[in-house]
C-alpha positions, -999 to +999 in steps of 0.1 A: +613-449+133+635-419+139+671-413+150+674-386+177+707-368+182+705-371+219+705-409+217+736-412+194+762-417+222+739-441+240+732-462+209+769-463+199+779-473+235+753-501+236+763-514+202+800-516+211+794-530+245+771-557+231+795-567+204+826-567+226+810-586+255+798-614+233+832-615+216+817-606+182+844-580+177+879-576+193+892-541+201+918-527+225+901-493+223+863-497+226+859-459+232+874-453+197+851-479+182+822-461+199+833-428+183+834-446+149+798-458+153+788-423+165+803-408+134+781-429+112+750-419+131+759-382+133+766-382+095+732-395+089+717-368+111+738-341+093+724-353+059+689-354+073+692-318+084+704-308+050+673-325+035+650-306+058+667-273+050+664-280+013+627-290+017+620-257+036+639-237+009+618-254-019+586-248+000+594-211+006+603-205-031+571-222-042+548-208-016+539-243-004+520-244+030+540-258+060+516-287+062+533-302+031+567-303+048+566-341+051+558-347+015+584-322+002+610-336+027+603-371+013+608-359-022+641-341-014+653-373+005+646-394-027+663-368-048+694-369-026+692-407-021+689-404+016+669-433+031+640-423+054+612-443+071+614-480+067+646-478+046+665-461+074+672-491+095+689-512+068+709-482+057+722-475+092+730-512+096+750-513+064+769-482+074+777-494+109+789-528+096+810-510+070+827-489+097+833-520+119+849-539+091+871-510+080+879-493+113+915-493+124+902-495+159+886-530+154+913-557+154+890-585+144+853-592+136+844-628+146+807-629+141+789-633+107+769-605+092+735-619+102+746-622+138+759-586+139+728-573+121+704-590+145+722-576+176+726-541+161+690-540+149+677-548+184+696-519+199+686-495+171+650-504+173+649-500+210+662-464+207+645-454+175+610-466+181+604-440+208+582-419+185+550-439+192+557-437+229+562-399+227+530-395+206+510-414+233+525-393+260+518-360+242+482-370+234+476-380+270+487-345+281+465-326+256+434-349+254+412-319+262+418-304+228+401-316+196+424-332+171+428-315+138+423-280+152+450-253+150+450-252+188+457-290+189+485-287+164+501-258+182+499-274+216+510-308+203+542-293+189+548-274+221+543-304+244+563-327+221+593-302+222+590-300+259+590-338+264+619-343+239+639-317+258+631-334+292+642-368+278+672-352+260+660-364+226+665-332+207 
């Protein structure tokens, strides 16, 4: 599960639209509430970028091979208390709920926490579970290469970047 910067406005818009249409929240300025939700998601992405930069710095200083980036990134994320992987969704939910309850742009929150969590989770999962779909699409395009080879890894990264650009995910 991963949050893509290109999906942030769409996710925020869908969350606000779902909550206002079902009268879970009341707001006179839904666009401002959308910007509040976007700010939560963008802040997470900013922190994640900082973690990746720190991981690369650590790897460079230690001479660690690039293949270890995931492991080093996970360690840096733990050190900086930034949730990743399965912990990401509950963290984002908490942050979004917090902004809804404290935003000056939300007049009233009518729904209970579990109701809000369920609706927001559905939207987040829909947009964040695209990694598996992307992986299948990339593998379909490079099926003539043997997995695990340098050529496979290089072509996988190139095709993944191209597909992300085409789908406006990066």
